N, C-alpha and C positions, 0 to 999 in steps of 0.2 A: 268619488272617482278614484280608481287605483293608479297611483303614480309609479310607473316603471320607465326605464330608459327606452329610447327609440330602438336600440339594438334588441333589447328584450322583447319589445312589442313585435318586432319582425319575427323573432323566434316563436312567440306565442301564436301569431297568425299562421305561421307555417304548420304548427302543431294542430291548430284547429282545422286546417285544410286536410291533414291526414285523418283526423277524427271523422270529418264529414265523409271522406272517401271510404273509410273502413265501415262506418256505420250504415252507409247506403246499401251495402250488400249483406252485412250481418243482420240487419233488421229483417230482411226478407227470408234469410235462411232460418232465423229463430222466431219467426212471427207467431208461431203456435206454441211457443215454449215460455217457461219462466226459468231462466238459467241461474245456476249458482257457480259452477266451475266448468271445466272442460273434460271430455272423455279422451280415450286413447288417441284418436286421430285429430285432436284439437277442436272437436266440435262441442258446442254447448250441451250440457246435460239438461235435464228438465225436472224441476221440482214441483210442477203442478200435479204430478202423479199422486194418486191416493193409495198406492200400494206400499208406501213407507209407513212407519209406525206413528200414527197420528198423536198418540199419547205423549210421544217424545218430541213433539213440536216439529216433526219432519214433514216432508211432502209439501202440500199446499200451505201448511201452517209455518213453514220455515221462515225464520226472522228476516232473511235477506230478500224475500220475494217481492219487495217493493222497488228494488234498485233497477231492475230491467225497465220497468215502466218509467222510473225517474230518468234514466238515460234517454228514453224516447221523448219524454216531455222536454228535456233540455234541448234535444236536437230539433224538436218541433218549434220551440221558441227561437232557435238559431236560424232555421231554414225556412220556416212557414210551410213546410211540406206536409200536407194533410195525411200522408201515409204514416208518418210517425205517430200522429194523434190516433189514428184508427187502431194501430197495433197496441198502443198504450192503453186505449180504452178496453181492448180485448183482454189484456192481462189484468186490468182492474176488475172486470166482471168475473174473471176466474177466481179472484180472491174472495168473492162473495161466499164461496163454499166454507171459508173459515168461520164466518158468522153462523152458518148453519151447524157446522160441527161443534163449535164452541170449545170443546175440551182441549184442543191443541193450542189454544191461544195463550198469550204470555204478555210480558211487559213491553215487548218490542213492537207493539202495534203502531207506534210512531214511525219506526223505520219502514213499516209495511204500507201505511196509508197516507203519510205526508207526501212521498214522492209519486204516489199514484192518484188517489181520489182527491186529496186537497190540491195537488198540482193541477189536476184536471179542472177542478172548480175555479181555481185562481185564473187559469188561462182561457177557459171556455164558458164559465158560468153554469156548468151542468148542475142541476139540482139533485140528480141521482148521486153524483160525486159528492156533493155537500152532505147528503144524508149518510153516505158511507163514512165520511170523515168524522162526523159527529157521533155515529155509532161507535167507531173505534175509540174516540176520545172518552166516551162514557165507560167503555170497558177498561180503559187505562185508569181512569179516575177510581173505578171500583176496586182496583188493586191497592189503593192507599191504606196504610195502617196508621190510624190516628194516634195509637199509643207510642209508636216509635217515630212517627212523622216521616215515613218513607214509603215508596212504592215498591211493593214486593217483586223480586225477580223470580223468573221461572216458576215451575210447578213441582209438587212433590209426587214421586212415584215409588211404590214399593217401600223400601227401607230408607229412601232418600228424603229426609225431611228438611226442606229449606224454607220453611214458613217465614223465618225472620231474616232472610237474605235480601240484600240490595246490592246493586252493582253500579260501577261508574258509568257504564254504557248508557244507562237510563237517562243521563243528562241530555242525550240526543232525542229522547222521546218526549221530553217536556214541551217542545214547541207545538206538539199536537194539542196540548191542553191550553197553551196560550192562544193558539188560533181559535179553539172552541170558545174560549171566553170572549175574544174579540168578535167572533161571528154571532154568538147568541146573546151577548151583553150580560152573561151570567158569570159572576166573579168566582164561583165555586171551583171551576177548573184552574183558574190562575192561582187561587189560594193553595191548592194541592201542589201545583208545580213549584211554587215558591217555598212551601214548607219542605218539600223533598230537596230542593236545591240548597236550602239552609242546612239541612241535615248532612248533605254531602260535604259542605264546607267544614262543618264541625267534626266530621268523623272519617272522611276519606282523604282530604288534602293534607299532606304532611308539611312540616315547617319549610322544607327545602323546595316545595312545589311539586314533588312527585305525588302520585295517587295510589291508593289501594284499589285493587280490582273488586274484591268482594268483602263486604262487611256484614256480619251477622248481628242482628238486634234481638232483644227479648220481645217476641211478638205480643206478649200479654201485658207487659209493664213498661216496655221501652228500655232504652239503655243499650250500649254497645257491649256485645258478648265476645266477639272474636273477629279476626280477619283471616283471609285466605288468599293464597297466591293466584288461584284461578288459572287463567291462560298464560300467566307469566312464568318466570323461571322458578320462583319459590316465594314463600310467604315473606313479605317485607321488601320484595324486589320491585321492579318498575317496568311493567308490561307496557310497551310503547303504544299499542293501539288504545289501551286504556288511558294513557296520558293524552292521546289525540282526542278521544271522546270527551275527556274533561275540558281540554283547551277549547275545542269547538263548542261544546255544550254550554259552558259558562258564558262564552261570547254571545251565543244565541239568547241565553236568558237575559243578558244585559240588553241586547237589542230589543227584546220584547217588553222589558220592565223598566229599563233605565236605572236599575238599582246599582249603585256604585260598588257594592260588595261583590257583585257578580263580575264586573269589569276588573276589579282588583284581583279576584281569584283567577280569572282567565289570564291576566298578565303574569301572575305568579307561576302558573303551570307552564305558560309559554316560555318564560325565561329559563325554567328548568329544562324544558325540552330542547331549546335552542343551544344551551350550553353543553348538551350531551350529543349533539349531532356530530357524527364522525366526519373526518376530513373528506371522505369519499362522497358524503351526502346520502349514503344508503343507510336506512334505519334498521337496527337489529330488532329482533322480536322483543327483547327485554334489555333495557339499558344496563342492567346488572348481571346479564348472562356472562359466563366465562369468556374471557378475551379470545380464546382459541376457537370458539364457535363462530361459524360463518353464516348462521341462520339470520335471514332478513325478513322484514315485513313491509313490502312496498305499499300495502294498504295504509299502514300507519303513517308513512310519508305523505301520501295523497290526502288523507283526512286532516292531518296536522297542517298541511299547506292551506287547505280550505279555511281552517280555523284562523290561521295566521293572517290570511288576506282579509277576512272579515274583521279581525281584531285591529288590523292596520287602519281600516276604514273608521274605526271608533276612536282613534288616538291621534295625537299631534305629531308634528314632523319628525322629531328625533326617534321616538318610539315607532312611528309608522315605518320608517326606513329600516329599523332593526328587525321588525317582524316580516316586512316584505322581502328583505334580502334573504332571510332564512327560508321562506317559502319558495323563492325562486331557486335557491341552491338545491333544495330537495327535488323540485320539479325538473330541473335541468338534469340532475343525476338520473331520474327516472326516464326522461326523454332520451338521453344519450345511450343508456345501457340496459333499460328494463322495459322498453316498449316493443311490442311485436306488431308491426304494421302489415305483415304478410297475409296472404289468403290461406295459410296453413293453420291458422289458429283464430277462433272466433273471439277470443279475449284480447285485450291490449296489454295490461300490466303483467309482468312476470315476477317471480320470486315473492309471491304473497304467501302469508302463513296464517293458519287458524289459531295455533297456540304453540308455545315453546315446546311442549313435550310431545306434540304430534310428529316432530322431527322431520318435516317435509315442506317443500315449496310447491305451490300450485297457483293456478289462476283463480281469482275470486271476483265475482261480479261487482261488488261494491268498490273494489279497487279501481275498476274502470269508471264507475260512476263518479267517484270523487276526483279522479284525474281529469275527467271531462269537465266537471263542475269547476275545478280550480283554473283550468285554462280559460273558460268563459269568464270567470271572475277577473282574471288578470287583464282580459281584453275589454272589460266593462260591458260584456254582452250577456251577462248571466240573468237568470230569473230567480228570484228568491223563493225556494221551495221549503224552507224551514221556518 
């Protein structure tokens, strides 16, 4: 159970009322879409289209395409309104084209099929959904490089050879493998997940608790070759969404395995993150970006908050309060100044960012997903989708 004050619980329930009211009309407006961001008039775009470059993981293969379905399943669990389930099932079926195309798929199949097919199976028992989840898990396991003991990120196109690359984000895909092991009683999936997580501890997590975004390994012989700044400010910096993926990802690995090393790593990253939260509660794109830059990433705040709430559930009183207070601080900052509840915009969270060097703010679907997930967690009304 999540222990928050009565005043905070009243605030959370008020936020959930706003979520329910907004999603009731947004779900109908976007029922035939798989959204990523918004277009000029505040309407959801649509990434189910096949006219994007499939080789570059765009269109139906885009890594965020599971979050719309995930939002719908969260609301279905909350309201028991069958309309949410029907639209979620429709988006899940749309993603079948990814399996047919194959070439556009990547390491982020956990993000795509945990909040859709696996959520569907957990909530309804659908055997078609179970099959989709296991198919995706097998594809993810197939990206494991035994020489370097890592799951390969992205695909190589043209002159871009990233055969030896792994990224911190993939910690959030590992729960698909843990689920597949639990579901099939086959330990292969769990072994791959644990080997990748151990590699991340050894090669991504710095002494101060910050994390690399990209690490390059020798794909033939193993061994760390290089690191890259990726979507952060620069090499060696601290991309906040990457810190959030690490925090939440290691917490989830602990929940699935009960390995103390994963809990210790989650706490280490969490403490670093919390010590760097600005007084405003708004999270920059990179903790090491120039002080004069006002670029934020509301998604990093929402993701980290979810991780901190789950981490609090795994710890004792003093640490629990430390983690929960930080989560509530960030969520209140979003609630008060970064949420759009109007009918002028299909998304909720504002000032989200893809990467530091994109130099822009936008709405992003997973920002909304994790904000909704965090609120349901604080109210103890959540369903575990990871």
